[in-house]
C-alpha positions in Angstrom: 30.0 -6.9 -17.4 29.5 -5.3 -14.2 31.1 -7.0 -10.8 28.4 -7.9 -8.0 29.5 -7.5 -4.6 28.6 -10.1 -2.0 25.7 -9.1 -0.1 26.4 -7.4 2.4 24.5 -3.8 3.9 24.4 -2.0 7.0 21.0 -0.9 7.9 19.3 1.0 10.6 16.4 -1.6 10.4 15.7 -3.7 13.1 17.4 -7.1 12.6 13.8 -9.0 13.8 11.6 -7.2 11.4 10.7 -9.7 8.6 12.2 -8.2 4.9 9.4 -8.2 2.8 10.0 -7.2 -1.4 7.4 -7.0 -4.1 8.7 -8.4 -8.0 6.5 -7.3 -10.6 7.9 -9.0 -13.9 5.9 -7.8 -16.9 5.9 -11.2 -19.6 5.5 -10.7 -23.6 2.1 -13.2 -23.2 -1.3 -11.7 -23.0 -3.4 -14.2 -24.6 -2.6 -17.6 -24.1 -3.6 -18.1 -21.3 -1.9 -21.6 -20.9 1.4 -20.0 -21.7 1.0 -17.3 -18.8 -0.4 -20.1 -16.2 2.8 -21.9 -17.0 4.7 -18.8 -15.8 3.0 -18.2 -12.9 3.0 -21.8 -11.6 7.1 -21.8 -11.5 6.5 -18.4 -9.1 3.6 -20.1 -7.1 5.8 -23.1 -6.5 8.3 -21.5 -4.4 8.2 -21.5 -0.8 7.5 -18.1 0.7 6.2 -16.6 -2.2 2.8 -15.0 -2.4 0.8 -14.8 -5.9 -1.0 -11.2 -5.9 -1.8 -10.5 -9.0 -2.2 -11.6 -12.6 -2.9 -8.7 -15.5 -2.8 -9.9 -18.9 -3.8 -8.0 -21.6 -4.9 -9.1 -25.0 -4.2 -5.9 -27.2 -0.9 -5.5 -25.2 0.3 -9.1 -25.6 1.3 -8.7 -22.0 0.7 -10.3 -18.7 1.9 -8.0 -15.4 2.2 -10.6 -12.5 2.8 -9.3 -9.0 4.5 -11.4 -6.1 5.5 -10.6 -2.7 7.7 -12.0 -0.1 11.5 -12.4 1.5 13.9 -11.5 -0.7 15.8 -14.9 -1.8 13.0 -16.5 -2.0 11.6 -13.9 -4.7 14.5 -13.8 -6.5 14.2 -17.6 -6.9 10.7 -17.3 -8.2 11.6 -14.5 -10.5 14.8 -16.3 -11.8 11.9 -19.5 -12.5 9.8 -17.8 -14.4 12.0 -15.8 -16.3 13.6 -19.2 -17.2 9.7 -20.4 -18.4 9.4 -17.6 -20.4 12.3 -17.7 -22.1 11.3 -21.1 -22.9 7.8 -21.0 -24.0 7.7 -17.1 -25.7 9.4 -16.5 -29.2 10.0 -12.9 -29.6 10.2 -13.5 -33.4 6.5 -14.1 -33.8 5.6 -11.5 -30.9 3.6 -8.3 -31.6 1.8 -6.0 -29.4 0.6 -2.7 -28.4 3.1 -2.1 -25.8 6.5 -1.2 -26.2 8.7 -4.5 -25.2 12.3 -5.9 -25.8 12.2 -9.5 -24.8 10.2 -12.5 -23.5 10.4 -11.0 -20.1 10.4 -7.5 -20.6 11.0 -5.9 -17.3 11.5 -7.3 -13.7 11.5 -4.8 -11.0 12.1 -5.5 -7.5 10.4 -2.9 -4.8 11.4 -2.9 -1.1 8.2 -2.8 0.8 9.1 -3.8 4.8 12.3 -4.2 6.6 14.8 -3.7 3.4 16.4 -0.8 2.4 16.6 0.3 -1.1 20.4 -0.4 -0.9 19.8 -3.7 -0.3 17.4 -4.1 -2.8 19.1 -3.0 -5.5 22.0 -5.7 -4.5 19.4 -8.3 -5.0 18.1 -6.9 -8.1 22.3 -7.0 -9.8 22.3 -10.7 -8.1 19.1 -11.7 -10.0 20.3 -9.8 -13.3 23.6 -11.5 -13.2 22.5 -14.9 -12.9 19.8 -14.5 -15.4 22.4 -13.5 -17.8 25.1 -16.0 -17.4 22.7 -19.3 -16.4 20.1 -18.4 -18.9 22.4 -16.4 -21.6 19.8 -13.2 -21.7 21.0 -10.0 -22.5 20.4 -8.4 -19.4 20.1 -3.9 -18.4 19.9 -3.2 -14.8 17.8 0.3 -14.8 16.3 2.8 -11.9 18.3 2.4 -8.9 20.0 -0.6 -9.9 21.7 1.0 -12.9 25.5 0.6 -12.8 25.0 4.4 -14.7 23.0 7.3 -14.9 22.1 6.9 -19.1 20.7 3.4 -17.9 18.1 4.3 -14.9 15.3 5.5 -17.1 14.0 2.2 -18.7 12.8 4.2 -21.9 16.2 4.9 -22.6 17.3 1.5 -22.1 14.1 0.0 -24.2 14.2 2.2 -27.2 14.2 0.4 -30.4 12.1 -1.9 -28.8 13.2 -6.2 -29.6 13.4 -4.9 -33.6 16.2 -2.7 -32.9 17.9 -5.4 -30.4 20.6 -6.4 -32.5 21.6 -3.3 -33.8 21.9 -2.4 -29.8 23.8 -5.3 -28.8 26.0 -4.5 -32.1 27.0 -1.0 -30.1 29.9 -1.3 -27.8 28.3 1.9 -25.7 24.8 -0.4 -25.6 26.5 -3.5 -24.4 24.4 -5.3 -21.4 25.3 -5.3 -18.1 25.0 -9.4 -18.1 24.4 -11.7 -20.9 25.4 -12.4 -24.1 26.2 -9.5 -26.0 25.7 -11.1 -29.6 22.1 -11.5 -31.5 22.6 -14.9 -31.5 19.3 -17.7 -32.4 19.1 -18.1 -28.5 19.0 -14.6 -28.2 16.3 -13.6 -31.1 14.1 -16.0 -29.6 14.0 -14.5 -26.0 15.2 -10.8 -26.6 16.4 -9.1 -23.8 15.6 -8.4 -20.6 15.6 -5.2 -18.2 15.8 -5.8 -14.5 16.6 -3.3 -11.4 14.9 -1.8 -8.1 12.6 1.0 -7.8 10.3 2.9 -5.2 6.6 2.0 -6.1 5.5 2.1 -9.3 1.5 2.9 -10.3 0.6 1.5 -13.5 -2.8 2.9 -14.9 -4.8 3.5 -17.9 -7.3 6.3 -18.2 -10.3 5.5 -20.7 -11.4 8.3 -23.1 -14.8 8.4 -25.0 -12.9 8.5 -28.3 -11.1 6.4 -30.6 -8.6 9.0 -31.4 -4.8 7.8 -30.3 -3.6 10.7 -31.5 -6.3 12.7 -29.1 -4.9 10.4 -26.7 -1.5 11.0 -26.9 -1.7 14.8 -27.0 -3.7 14.4 -23.9 -0.7 12.3 -22.6 1.7 14.9 -23.7 -0.4 17.4 -21.8 0.3 16.0 -18.2 3.7 13.6 -18.2 6.3 15.4 -16.9 8.7 15.0 -19.9 6.2 17.2 -22.0 6.3 17.6 -25.7 9.3 18.7 -27.8 8.9 22.4 -28.6 8.3 23.3 -32.5 8.1 26.2 -34.7 5.3 27.7 -35.7 2.9 24.7 -35.9 2.8 23.1 -32.6 2.2 19.5 -34.6 4.2 20.3 -37.7 6.4 22.5 -37.3 10.4 21.8 -37.1 11.6 20.9 -33.9 13.3 23.5 -31.7 17.0 22.2 -30.9 19.5 23.6 -28.0 22.8 24.5 -28.3 23.9 20.4 -28.3 21.5 19.3 -31.0 19.0 18.2 -28.5 14.8 18.8 -28.6 13.9 21.3 -26.6 10.7 20.2 -24.4 7.6 21.5 -23.3 7.4 19.7 -19.8 3.8 18.4 -19.1 2.1 19.5 -15.9 2.4 16.4 -13.8 5.8 15.3 -11.9 7.1 11.8 -11.4 5.0 10.7 -14.4 5.1 8.9 -17.8 2.2 8.6 -20.2 1.4 7.7 -23.8 -1.4 7.2 -25.7 -3.1 4.1 -27.3 -6.2 2.7 -28.9 -7.3 -0.8 -27.2 -9.1 -2.9 -29.8 -10.3 -5.2 -26.9 -12.1 -2.4 -25.4 -13.1 -0.2 -28.4 -11.1 2.8 -27.0 -8.2 5.0 -26.5 -6.7 5.4 -23.5 -3.9 7.4 -21.7 -1.8 4.7 -20.3 0.7 6.3 -17.5 3.4 5.4 -15.0 3.1 7.4 -12.1 7.0 6.6 -10.7 6.5 9.2 -7.5 2.8 8.9 -6.0 4.1 11.4 -3.2 4.6 13.9 -6.1 1.5 13.1 -7.9 -1.3 10.8 -6.3 -3.7 9.0 -8.3 -6.5 11.2 -7.6 -4.2 14.6 -8.4 -3.4 12.7 -11.9 -7.2 11.5 -12.8 -8.3 14.8 -12.2 -5.8 16.6 -14.8 -6.1 13.9 -17.1 -9.9 14.7 -16.6 -9.5 18.5 -17.2 -7.1 18.1 -20.3 -9.2 16.0 -21.8 -12.1 18.2 -21.3 -10.1 21.0 -22.7 -10.0 18.8 -25.9 -13.7 18.0 -25.9 -13.1 14.5 -24.6 -14.5 13.3 -21.1 -12.7 10.4 -19.4 -15.0 7.5 -18.7 -13.1 5.6 -16.3 -9.5 4.6 -14.9 -7.8 1.2 -15.0 -5.0 0.0 -12.4 -2.5 -2.5 -13.9 -1.4 -4.8 -11.2 -1.7 -3.9 -7.5 -1.9 -0.4 -5.3 -1.0 0.4 -1.8 -3.7 1.1 0.3 -2.7 4.6 1.0 -3.5 5.5 -2.7 -7.6 5.0 -2.6 -7.5 6.4 0.9 -5.9 9.6 0.2 -8.2 9.6 -3.1 -11.4 8.6 -1.3 -10.9 11.1 1.6 -10.2 13.7 -1.0 -13.0 13.5 -2.7 -15.2 13.2 0.2 -14.0 16.6 1.1 -15.0 17.7 -2.1 -18.3 16.9 -1.4 -18.3 18.5 2.0 -18.4 14.7 4.2 -16.5 13.4 6.7 -13.8 11.2 6.0 -14.5 9.8 10.0 -16.3 6.5 8.4 -15.3 2.7 7.4 -12.2 2.7 5.5 -14.7 0.3 3.2 -17.1 3.1 2.5 -13.6 5.4 1.6 -12.5 2.7 -0.8 -16.0 2.9 -2.7 -16.1 6.5 -2.7 -12.0 6.6 -4.3 -13.7 3.6 -7.0 -16.9 5.5 -7.8 -15.5 8.7 -8.0 -12.6 7.6 -10.5 -14.6 5.1 -12.1 -12.1 2.1 -11.0 -15.3 -0.4 -12.3 -15.6 1.3 -15.6 -14.4 -1.8 -17.6 -14.6 -4.6 -14.8 -15.6 -4.9 -11.2 -12.9 -3.7 -8.9 -12.3 -5.4 -5.8 -10.4 -4.6 -3.2 -9.8 -7.6 -1.6 -7.9 -8.5 -4.8 -6.2 -5.2 -5.7 -4.6 -3.4 -2.4 -1.4 -4.9 -1.6 -2.2 -4.8 2.1 -5.5 -6.6 2.0 -3.6 -9.4 -0.2 -0.8 -9.9 2.4 -2.8 -9.2 5.4 -3.0 -12.0 8.4 -6.4 -13.7 7.3 -6.2 -16.0 10.9 -9.7 -15.5 13.2 -9.9 -12.2 15.0 -11.9 -11.5 18.2 -13.0 -8.3 16.5 -13.7 -10.1 13.2 -16.5 -12.1 15.6 -20.4 -10.9 15.8 -21.5 -9.5 19.0 -23.3 -12.5 20.8 -20.2 -14.5 18.9 -17.6 -12.3 21.2 -19.9 -12.0 24.2 -20.2 -16.2 24.0 -15.8 -16.1 23.6 -15.9 -14.0 26.7 -18.3 -16.4 28.9 -16.4 -19.2 28.0 -14.1 -21.3 30.0 -11.1 -19.9 28.3 -9.3 -17.2 30.1 -8.9 -15.2 26.7 -10.6 -12.6 26.2 -10.8 -11.4 29.5 -10.9 -7.9 30.8 -8.4 -6.2 28.8 -9.8 -6.9 25.7 -13.2 -6.3 26.9 -11.6 -2.9 28.1 -10.2 -2.3 24.8 -13.9 -2.7 23.2 -15.7 -0.9 25.9 -13.1 2.4 24.6 -13.9 1.6 20.8 -17.3 1.6 21.3 -17.0 5.1 23.1 -15.0 6.3 20.7 -17.3 5.2 17.9 -20.4 6.8 19.7 -18.3 10.5 19.4 -17.1 9.8 15.8 -21.3 9.0 15.3 -22.1 12.9 16.6 -19.5 14.3 14.9 -20.9 12.8 11.5 -24.3 13.5 12.6 -23.3 17.5 13.0 -21.2 17.2 9.9 -25.0 16.1 8.2 -27.0 18.5 10.0 -29.1 21.0 7.5 -27.9 24.7 8.3 -24.6 23.4 9.5 -22.9 23.4 5.9 -20.3 26.2 7.3 -19.4 24.3 10.4 -19.0 20.7 8.3 -15.0 20.7 8.5 -15.2 21.3 12.1 -16.8 18.2 12.9 -15.4 16.0 10.2 -11.8 17.0 11.9 -13.4 15.8 14.8 -14.9 12.3 13.2 -11.5 11.4 11.7 -9.5 12.1 15.4 -12.3 9.6 16.5 -12.4 7.0 14.2 -8.7 7.0 14.2 -8.5 6.2 17.9 -11.9 3.7 17.5 -9.5 1.7 15.1 -6.3 1.6 17.0 -8.6 0.6 20.3 -10.3 -2.2 18.1 -6.8 -3.5 17.1 -5.7 -3.6 21.2 -8.8 -6.1 22.0 -7.0 -8.8 19.9 -3.1 -7.3 21.4 -4.4 -7.5 24.7 -5.5 -11.4 23.9 -2.0 -12.1 22.0 -0.2 -10.9 24.8 -2.0 -13.1 27.5 -1.1 -16.0 25.4 2.6 -14.9 24.9 2.4 -15.3 28.9 0.6 -18.9 28.6 3.2 -20.1 25.8 6.2 -19.5 28.2 4.4 -21.8 30.8 5.3 -24.6 28.1 9.2 -23.8 27.8 11.6 -26.4 29.1 13.3 -25.8 32.4 15.5 -29.5 32.9 19.1 -27.1 33.2 19.8 -24.1 34.6 20.1 -22.5 31.4 16.5 -23.3 30.3 15.4 -22.2 33.7 17.2 -18.7 32.7 15.8 -18.7 29.6 12.4 -19.6 30.5 12.8 -16.7 33.5 14.0 -14.0 30.8 11.0 -15.0 28.4 8.7 -15.1 30.9 9.7 -11.0 32.3 9.3 -10.1 28.3 6.2 -11.7 28.2 5.0 -10.2 31.7 6.7 -6.7 30.5 4.6 -7.1 26.9 1.0 -8.0 29.1 1.7 -4.8 31.2 2.2 -2.4 28.1 -1.3 -3.3 26.3 -3.4 -2.0 28.5 -1.4 0.9 29.7 -1.5 1.7 25.9 -5.0 1.0 25.9 -5.5 3.6 28.9 -3.4 5.9 26.6 -5.4 5.8 23.5 -8.7 5.7 25.5 -8.0 9.5 27.3 -7.8 10.7 23.7 -11.5 10.2 23.2 -12.6 12.8 25.8 -11.5 15.7 23.9 -13.4 14.6 20.8 -16.3 13.8 23.2 -16.2 17.1 25.4 -16.2 19.0 21.6 -19.5 17.1 20.7 -21.2 17.7 23.7 -20.3 21.5 23.4 -21.0 22.1 20.0 -22.6 18.9 18.5 -26.1 18.1 17.6 -28.0 18.4 20.7 -30.5 15.5 19.7 -27.3 13.3 20.0 -25.8 14.7 23.2 -26.7 11.8 25.2 -24.8 9.4 22.8 -21.9 11.5 23.4 -22.0 11.2 27.7 -22.9 7.4 27.1 -19.3 7.5 24.9 -18.0 8.7 27.7 -19.3 6.4 30.7 -17.9 3.7 27.9 -14.2 5.4 27.9 -14.2 5.9 31.6 -14.5 2.2 31.6 -12.3 1.3 29.5 -9.7 3.5 31.2 -9.9 1.8 34.5 -10.7 -1.4 33.1 -7.4 -1.2 31.7 -5.8 -0.2 34.6 -6.9 -3.2 36.7 -4.7 -5.0 33.9 -1.7 -3.0 34.3 -1.7 -3.6 37.9 -2.2 -7.4 38.1 0.5 -7.9 35.4 3.0 -5.8 37.0 2.6 -7.5 39.9 4.7 -10.4 38.1 7.6 -8.1 37.3 10.7 -8.6 38.9 12.0 -5.3 37.8 10.5 -3.3 40.4 11.8 0.1 39.2 9.9 -0.6 36.2 7.0 -1.9 37.5 6.4 0.9 39.6 6.7 3.7 36.9 3.9 1.4 35.0 1.5 1.5 37.8 2.1 5.4 38.6 1.4 6.3 34.8 -1.5 4.3 34.8 -2.8 5.4 38.2 -2.3 9.2 36.6 -4.6 8.6 33.3 -7.2 6.9 35.8 -7.4 9.5 37.6 -7.4 12.3 35.0 -10.3 9.7 32.7 -12.5 9.7 36.1 -12.1 14.0 36.2 -12.8 14.2 32.5 -15.5 11.6 32.8 -17.4 13.7 35.4 -17.2 17.1 33.6 -18.5 15.5 30.6 -21.6 13.8 32.4 -22.0 17.0 34.0 -22.1 19.1 30.5 -24.7 16.2 29.3 -27.1 17.2 32.0 -26.8 20.7 31.5 -27.8 20.3 27.9 -30.7 18.0 28.0 -32.2 20.0 30.7 -32.1 23.0 28.3 -33.7 21.1 25.8 -37.0 20.0 27.9 
């Protein structure tokens, strides 16, 4: 057994940042929804935990569950779910295509935000200890939580699967890290569990137009990092080549940070290459897809689509969408939803069932669902502004004007990238389109941020002020809130100013038929900068720290002067282009 240290870890992460971890337990039941629902009900019963995804597989007889929250409630939810799985699942009766060792086969914790891997490891080990001692389940720690290098690899820990568990427990070298080390009746029913901490793992299956497991495996061996065993003569039936230590010599596959096998899924009537991408930086999803497609094609097989198991970070699909847009000589300066759609269609993510990003992308699932100004219709936003409420006010409107100005520059860039006869220049305009879209997105965020800053000041007025201590706390809170309400419109000014180079480039090089749009964009951006400047000045006037206030207003004045200069130059250029085209 291994001791678990009392949780304490020095970290550079700010103390006020919310700690979030993801838990992705795999349960050895994928057919009986009554059992699956009882397990997930245990997770949902824990306050502070959000159940993101439940992905059962009939052929694998396995369900992948994803939930997220702060560490303590996540660990409590995991413990309760593991306990319920032990109660409901009898491994003596279990059969399925996926490798497995217990009712709860594997349970990784993944750091998401505000927490280090070192901290996550401690939580994983504490959970493993509790499961082993209180639930009497043999537990092995893996990946970053492993107590020895040999146990980092899940495949090594799970070798022999459930059927080999009795012999494994009898081997002193394979004694579990926590829990019983004897194959009792209780252990025979529950099996063993593997608990650990790891970086994000992307589980994905590539659908093939074949029913051959052998050929699917061949493709998997071609691409997985471990590769295949080297053989003498015939690469399939030849004698294995061994090194001086008697270990098999491997021919590495083409994709780093990947594990893969081939299997036949009766549920779909096809073979798949099932892959775990353990390092999405080394091998992005679209790179894996393209490589599997190439290796499959070399064997006369076609990849018909892709199945993502569980959840996926947004950047995985955004990077894929941008990759395929680039292949099509198209700009990525378009709506995020459109980039997602390109990724889905390019990799066939909707091949087996509809793919809904709102249900599969982690960031969308945990996003704040509260009402935002930017989610309103145009007339709704105008009516809200015109109402008796002081917010949204000039700051939010300024940010929105800036967003519209950047949007016009982005539009001209996209139109220019698609202009017939300009195909050799598409990448030039595409870069400007992406820059303009990024500025627009940031300014749209600032629409609500400005209103939130104002609301922060209003909240201070409700603070108590009966005692000297309360008055001091109230004054300090007002200074902080006022400073933030000054910094937000200054941020708007800085951001909006960055739109001018985009607009200038579109006037100089863009589609001449859209030059007036770029001009309107410049006018909107100047209005945004000057409007935000007024908010900087009026809020800075309320700061007690006059040195800070003077510094902020001086920067605002400088940005406003520069914005007026650039808008004047761009408008002069716009008039010249229009005059030439008469």
